[in-house]
C-alpha positions in Angstrom: 0.1 -0.2 0.0 3.0 2.4 0.9 4.6 1.8 -2.8 1.1 2.8 -4.3 0.8 6.1 -2.4 4.4 6.9 -3.4 3.4 6.8 -7.1 0.5 8.9 -6.5 -0.2 12.7 -5.4 -2.7 14.8 -3.7 -5.7 13.7 -0.9 -5.2 10.5 -0.3 -8.5 10.5 1.1 -10.0 11.6 -2.3 -7.8 8.6 -3.4 -9.4 6.1 -1.1 -13.0 7.1 -2.1 -12.3 6.9 -5.9 -11.3 3.5 -5.3 -14.5 2.0 -3.0 -16.8 3.6 -5.4 -15.2 1.9 -8.6 -14.6 -1.2 -7.2 -18.5 -1.2 -5.4 -20.0 -0.4 -8.8 -19.1 -3.9 -10.4 -21.8 -5.5 -8.0 -24.7 -3.7 -9.2 -23.0 -2.9 -13.1 -23.2 -6.9 -13.0 -26.2 -7.4 -11.7 -28.4 -4.8 -13.4 -26.9 -5.5 -16.7 -29.3 -8.9 -17.1 -31.9 -6.0 -18.3 -29.5 -5.0 -21.0 -29.1 -8.6 -21.7 -32.6 -9.1 -22.4 -33.7 -6.0 -24.3 -30.4 -5.4 -26.0 -28.5 -8.6 -25.9 -24.9 -9.7 -25.4 -23.7 -11.3 -21.8 -23.5 -9.7 -18.2 -20.1 -10.6 -18.1 -19.5 -8.5 -21.7 -21.4 -5.1 -19.9 -18.8 -5.9 -17.1 -16.0 -6.1 -18.9 -17.1 -3.0 -21.1 -17.3 -1.2 -17.4 -13.7 -2.6 -16.8 -12.5 -0.9 -19.7 -13.9 2.3 -19.2 -13.1 2.4 -15.4 -9.4 1.7 -16.7 -9.3 4.3 -19.3 -10.8 6.7 -16.7 -8.2 5.9 -14.2 -5.5 6.6 -16.6 -7.0 9.7 -17.1 -7.5 10.6 -13.6 -3.3 9.7 -13.3 -2.0 11.2 -15.9 -4.1 15.0 -15.5 -3.1 14.5 -11.5 0.5 14.9 -13.0 -0.3 18.0 -14.5 0.6 20.9 -12.6 -2.8 22.8 -12.5 -1.4 26.2 -13.7 -1.2 24.6 -16.9 -5.1 23.7 -17.0 -5.7 27.5 -18.0 -4.2 27.1 -21.6 -5.8 23.6 -22.1 -9.2 25.1 -21.5 -8.9 27.8 -24.0 -7.8 25.0 -26.3 -10.4 22.6 -25.2 -13.1 25.0 -25.2 -13.7 25.8 -28.8 -13.0 21.8 -30.0 -16.0 21.1 -27.8 -18.2 23.5 -29.0 -17.2 22.4 -32.4 -18.1 18.8 -31.4 -21.7 20.0 -29.7 -22.5 21.3 -32.9 -21.8 18.2 -34.9 -23.4 16.2 -32.2 -26.4 18.7 -32.7 -26.8 18.3 -36.4 -25.5 14.6 -37.1 -25.3 13.1 -33.3 -26.3 9.6 -32.3 -29.7 8.5 -30.4 -28.9 5.7 -27.8 -31.3 3.7 -25.7 -34.6 5.5 -27.3 -33.4 9.1 -26.5 -35.2 11.6 -28.6 -32.2 13.6 -28.8 -29.1 13.5 -30.6 -26.4 13.3 -27.6 -23.5 11.0 -28.8 -21.1 11.3 -31.5 -18.9 8.1 -32.7 -15.2 8.5 -32.4 -13.1 5.4 -34.1 -11.5 3.3 -31.1 -13.5 5.0 -28.4 -17.2 4.2 -29.3 -19.8 6.4 -28.6 -18.8 9.9 -26.6 -21.3 12.5 -25.2 -19.4 16.0 -26.3 -21.7 18.2 -23.5 -19.5 16.5 -20.6 -16.5 17.8 -21.8 -17.8 21.0 -22.6 -19.0 21.3 -19.3 -15.5 20.7 -17.8 -13.5 22.8 -20.2 -15.9 26.1 -19.4 -15.8 25.3 -16.1 -11.9 25.6 -16.3 -12.2 28.7 -18.6 -14.3 30.6 -16.5 -12.1 30.1 -13.5 -9.3 30.8 -15.1 -11.1 34.4 -16.3 -12.5 35.2 -12.9 -8.6 34.4 -11.3 -7.3 36.7 -14.0 -9.9 40.0 -13.3 -9.3 39.3 -9.7 -9.0 42.9 -7.8 -9.6 44.5 -11.4 -12.7 46.5 -11.7 -14.3 45.1 -14.8 -17.6 46.3 -16.0 -20.2 44.3 -17.3 -19.7 45.3 -21.0 -16.4 44.3 -20.9 -17.0 40.9 -19.9 -19.5 40.0 -22.3 -16.8 38.7 -24.8 -14.9 36.9 -22.8 -16.6 35.4 -20.2 -20.5 35.3 -21.5 -20.2 34.6 -25.0 -18.3 31.2 -24.5 -21.1 30.8 -21.4 -24.0 31.3 -23.9 -22.3 29.2 -27.0 -21.5 26.4 -25.0 -25.2 26.2 -23.3 -27.4 27.4 -27.0 -25.8 23.8 -28.4 -26.3 21.9 -24.9 -29.7 23.1 -24.8 -31.9 21.6 -27.4 -30.7 17.5 -26.1 -30.2 17.9 -22.9 -32.2 20.8 -20.6 -30.6 18.9 -17.2 -27.3 19.4 -18.0 -27.7 23.0 -19.7 -29.3 23.6 -16.4 -26.2 22.5 -14.2 -24.1 23.9 -16.5 -25.8 27.5 -15.8 -25.8 27.2 -12.3 -22.2 26.3 -11.6 -20.9 29.1 -14.3 -23.2 31.3 -11.9 -21.7 29.8 -8.6 -17.9 30.0 -9.9 -18.3 33.7 -11.0 -20.1 34.4 -7.4 -17.1 33.3 -5.8 -14.8 34.6 -7.8 -16.5 38.1 -7.1 -18.2 38.8 -10.1 -20.6 41.6 -8.9 -24.1 40.1 -7.9 -26.2 43.0 -10.0 -24.6 41.8 -13.1 -25.1 38.1 -12.1 -28.7 38.9 -11.7 -28.9 40.3 -15.1 -27.7 37.3 -16.7 -29.8 35.1 -15.3 -32.4 37.5 -16.8 -30.9 37.0 -20.0 -30.7 33.1 -19.4 -34.5 32.8 -18.6 -35.2 35.1 -21.7 -33.1 32.7 -24.1 -34.9 29.6 -22.7 -38.2 31.6 -23.4 -37.5 32.4 -27.1 -35.9 28.4 -27.4 -39.4 27.3 -26.3 -41.6 29.4 -28.2 -39.8 28.4 -31.5 -39.6 25.2 -30.6 -43.4 25.2 -30.3 -43.9 27.2 -33.5 -41.7 24.9 -35.2 -42.1 21.4 -34.1 -39.9 20.3 -36.5 -36.8 22.0 -35.5 -36.1 20.1 -32.0 -39.2 16.9 -32.5 -40.2 16.6 -29.0 -38.2 18.4 -26.9 -39.9 20.9 -24.8 -42.5 18.4 -24.6 -40.4 16.1 -23.1 -39.4 18.9 -20.5 -43.2 19.7 -20.1 -44.1 16.0 -19.7 -41.5 14.9 -17.1 -42.6 18.3 -15.1 -46.2 17.8 -15.6 -45.7 13.8 -14.5 -43.5 14.8 -11.3 -46.0 17.6 -9.9 -49.4 15.2 -10.3 -47.3 12.1 -9.5 -49.2 10.3 -12.9 -49.0 6.7 -12.3 -49.4 6.1 -16.0 -46.8 8.4 -17.0 -43.6 6.8 -18.7 -41.7 8.3 -16.6 -43.5 7.8 -13.1 -43.4 4.0 -14.2 -39.8 4.5 -14.0 -40.0 5.7 -10.6 -42.6 3.6 -9.5 -40.3 0.7 -10.4 -37.5 2.2 -8.5 -39.3 2.8 -5.6 -40.9 -0.5 -5.4 -37.0 -1.7 -5.8 -36.2 0.7 -2.7 -39.1 -1.0 -0.5 -37.9 -4.5 -1.2 -34.4 -3.7 -0.4 -35.6 -2.9 3.6 -32.3 -2.4 6.2 -30.0 -4.7 4.3 -31.5 -5.8 1.1 -32.0 -9.0 -0.6 -28.1 -9.5 -1.7 -25.6 -8.8 -4.3 -27.1 -9.8 -7.5 -30.7 -11.1 -6.0 -32.7 -7.8 -7.3 -35.9 -8.2 -8.7 -36.7 -5.0 -10.2 -33.6 -5.1 -12.3 -35.5 -7.0 -15.0 -38.2 -4.7 -15.3 -36.5 -1.1 -14.9 -35.1 0.8 -17.9 -31.8 2.1 -17.5 -31.2 0.1 -14.5 -27.2 0.3 -15.2 -27.1 4.0 -15.2 -30.1 6.3 -14.2 -31.9 4.0 -12.1 -28.8 2.3 -10.5 -28.9 3.5 -6.7 -32.7 2.1 -6.4 -31.0 -1.5 -7.4 -28.4 -0.8 -5.1 -30.4 0.2 -2.2 -32.8 -3.1 -3.3 -29.6 -5.2 -3.0 -27.5 -3.6 -0.2 -30.7 -2.3 1.7 -30.9 1.1 3.7 -27.1 0.1 5.0 -25.9 0.1 1.3 -27.8 3.2 0.5 -26.3 5.4 3.3 -22.9 3.9 3.1 -23.1 5.5 -0.6 -24.4 8.5 0.2 -21.9 9.0 3.2 -19.1 8.5 0.2 -20.3 11.4 -1.7 -20.4 13.4 1.4 -17.0 12.5 2.3 -16.0 13.3 -1.2 -17.9 16.9 -0.8 -15.8 17.4 2.3 -12.3 16.7 1.0 -13.2 18.9 -2.1 -14.2 21.9 0.3 -10.6 21.3 2.2 -8.6 21.0 -0.9 -10.4 24.4 -2.2 -9.6 26.1 0.9 -6.0 24.9 0.8 -5.5 25.9 -2.8 -2.5 28.3 -3.1 -4.3 30.5 -5.5 -7.8 32.1 -6.4 -7.5 29.7 -9.8 -7.3 26.6 -7.4 -9.7 27.2 -5.5 -12.4 28.2 -8.3 -10.9 25.0 -10.5 -11.9 23.0 -7.6 -15.0 24.1 -6.7 -15.6 24.9 -10.1 -14.8 20.9 -11.3 -15.6 19.2 -7.9 -19.2 20.6 -6.9 -21.0 19.2 -10.3 -20.1 15.6 -9.3 -21.5 16.2 -5.6 -24.7 17.6 -7.7 -25.0 15.2 -10.2 -24.8 12.5 -7.8 -27.5 13.8 -5.5 -29.6 14.5 -8.5 -29.6 10.7 -9.7 -30.7 9.9 -6.0 -33.2 12.2 -5.9 -34.6 10.8 -8.9 -34.9 7.4 -7.5 -36.8 8.6 -4.7 -38.7 11.0 -6.7 -37.6 14.1 -5.4 -36.6 15.5 -8.5 -38.2 15.1 -12.1 -36.7 12.6 -14.1 -33.3 13.5 -16.3 -30.5 11.7 -17.2 -28.3 12.2 -14.8 -25.7 9.4 -14.0 -24.2 8.2 -10.5 -20.9 9.4 -10.9 -18.1 6.5 -10.6 -20.8 3.6 -10.1 -23.2 4.0 -13.7 -22.2 2.7 -16.4 -21.3 4.9 -19.5 -17.8 5.9 -21.1 -18.3 9.5 -21.2 -19.5 10.0 -17.7 -17.0 7.9 -16.0 -13.7 9.8 -18.2 -15.0 13.5 -17.3 -15.2 12.8 -13.6 -11.7 11.2 -13.8 -11.0 14.6 -15.7 -12.2 16.6 -13.0 -10.8 14.4 -10.2 -7.6 14.6 -11.5 -7.5 18.4 -11.4 -8.5 18.3 -7.9 -6.0 16.2 -6.8 -3.6 17.9 -8.9 -4.3 21.5 -6.9 -3.9 19.3 -3.7 -0.6 18.2 -4.6 0.6 21.8 -5.9 3.7 22.7 -4.5 5.1 24.7 -7.5 5.7 28.4 -7.0 2.7 30.4 -7.8 2.9 33.6 -9.7 3.1 36.4 -7.2 -0.3 38.3 -8.7 -2.0 35.0 -7.8 -0.6 34.0 -4.4 -3.4 34.2 -1.7 -2.8 35.6 1.6 -5.0 34.0 4.5 -8.0 36.6 4.5 -8.2 36.7 0.7 -9.5 32.8 -0.1 -13.0 33.5 -2.0 -14.5 30.8 0.1 -13.7 33.1 3.4 -15.3 36.0 1.5 -17.9 33.9 0.5 -18.8 32.7 3.9 -18.0 36.4 5.5 -20.8 37.6 2.7 -23.5 34.9 3.4 
């Protein structure tokens, strides 16, 4: 174990959490994949091996990224963000539909398979916004001056993500607001941006309603999910899934039915991804669910600790920007399973199947570990003194 830790850097607790969640994921994936065998074909071993490959590549990304001094992520974000936007355009115009989704969210890449560009665009955008806010620290920047360098890239990403994935677009917008707020962007400007965002959303809905062929079924899907959630209609497709998830949770009891003994995995759609938390509780019970929640809460605590110890403003905003979405995504996934949130498409980080999700979570965690391991000199203009940490300023403001 000591030899293993000798080759890795950064927060050791985060490494342990990553390892535990990754190893645990094989049990529910192997069990729940029987649903895919029945509906799609293949074998449970085949799906587990595919998950193993995804995790192996994700951990390789994690290891490689955490070795890069975090200051280099500034330049990389300005290179990757335009590429991500181009990929989003390609996806929107000629992307691939998977497992019944009524929108194109994936593209096919040789040797990689399907890839979801919105996940890469989100991470790249968070890093870009963090570096911009660090650059203007202690400067008086007007709203007009920040429109092109800050908000134009943000709204370009949102425009190309929104038609296919409302929940991801909403999460991206929320995280950008959080990063800029912590970074000291004036609140009055942020309120203006929220107003602009709502205006664009309204225009999109009106256009989609006026020209149904432009974005087929998207707005109707959003409305249907929200309406089904608010009215708890048992007949709706979304609540049909949620009802099966709740049956799985109820069957689990305190200690669960045991690994591989889930019943609802044979009927519950997306049992290896969107609703895997329900399968976990059915097989491992209330105790298993609490352990998973505790794991993400511990990860959140370590993210906050790493952010507070970061040596620069960019380090603080980077850790919060790429780390908090992981926790929010996990919370949304678990909340959907117990009908505390409308059905979305958010997976359970490091546990659900899906290559893009695993790779982007590992990319984000690699950046966090890079910040936690930072020992290099930080440019003088970015060095934080004890009372300049944006998190301290935020807590005093609140």
